[in-house]
N, C-alpha and C positions, 0 to 999 in steps of 0.2 A: 558500403553498406557491410555489415560483420556478418557471416556465416555463423549457424551455431555451433561448431566447432571451433570457431577462431576468437583469441580475446584481446579485445581494446588496448587492456594494458598486460605487460609479460608477468608481471607479477599482481594477486589482489591479496586482501587480508584474510582470504580464505585458506592461501597459499602459506601461509606459516603456523605452526603449531608453538604453543609457550616455550622460551629459551629453557635448555639446560643448562646453557653454560651464559652467563651474565656478564659483561662487561662493568668492571668496577671505577677503574680510571684510564686515562690516557695520557700520555707523556709523549708531547711531540716536539721534535726540532726539525724545521725547514730551512734548505738551503736553496734559496731562489737565484736562479739565474735568466736569462732573458729565453734561453731553450729550453730549460729544462728546471723541474723542481726536485729534490733529493729528501726524500721523508724518513728519519728514523724516530719509528713509533713503538714505544713501551707501553705493552698494555696491560694491564691486571684485570686477570679475571676469575670466576667462581664457578666451580662445575657442581649444579644440583641436581643434576640427573639423577637416575637410580641406577644406574651403571657405568663402571669407570670407563672414561674417553680415552680413545686410543689415537684419535686424529679430528682435527679443527678444520672445516670450512672456511674461509673468507673470502670477503668481496676483493676480487683483483683487476676488475675493469678497467682497460686502458693502463695498467701499471705493469713496469717490468721489474721484478722483484729480484734483489740481489742477495738477500740471505734472510735467512730466519733463525733466530734463538733462544734458550730458556736460561732462565735465571734459576741456578740451581740455590742461589742463597737468597733472603729479602726480608724485611721485616713487615709480617701481614698489614693489611689495611686494619684488618677488624673493625670493631664498633666507634674505635677511636678518628679514625679517618686522618690522621696526619700524613696527608700525603707528601709533604714537604721530606719528613724523614723516610717516608716510604723508599719514595725516589732515588733518596740519597745512601738506603742500603741494597741496592741492587748489586750482587756482584755472582761472580764465577757462572758467566755465559756460557753455555753451551750448543755447539750448533744441533739444529734440527734437520730431518731429512724431509724436503716440500718437492710439490709438484705442483706447476700450474696448468690449470684446465683451460687452455685456451677457448675450447668452445663455447663453455657455460659461465665463463671467468671467475671460477675459484682459484684461491690459495689452497690448498690441502698440506698442512702442518702435522706432521706423524710424531706422534712422543715414542720414545726409547721404555718409557716407564709410563704406565698410562695413566692421568689425573684421575684420583679416587672422588667420590662424591662429596660435596663439602670443602674439597679442598680449593685454596685460592694460588694461584699461578701466575707469574708474570712470562710473555713471548716479547719478544724485540725482533722487528722485522724492519729491514732497511728496502725501499722503495725508489724507483722513479718515475716521474709520468711527466708527459710532454704535454702542454696547454694546446688546444686549437683556437682557432678564430669562429668554428662553424657547428662543432658539436657539443649540445647543450647538457653534456652529461659528466661527470668526472670535474677535472679543471679545464678552465676556458677563458680566453680574454674577456674581458670587459671594460667597452670604452664606449665614450661619448662621440657618435660619427661629427663629420666636423661640416 
């Protein structure tokens, strides 16, 4: 039985406000072995918030974060949404400072130059996930029992 102060779920719809920074495109490369999965993720986002964005919090549960970068040059997606040309245009990556909040499971990426309202930007993260057989969150092995 749940008490009035405890929640059945860690997050509920009421915990989330409208997004100030919205994802527009994900470009992912997976390097899969039996033991680990390394993912290079290039994420295009648009900041629609009223104030400049100085840091971005991303979920990082059960991930080892190897690096975080921001591309200084790229062709914006804009209204054309030419994803191939957009990804091919990524150039001049710059390392970003980041922290991993292990308690709340967030990757906090810090921008040296704040992202302005209405601005598109691209970040690249490289992370490693280790699948398990018994945790049904994140990556896990799925197989038919014999």
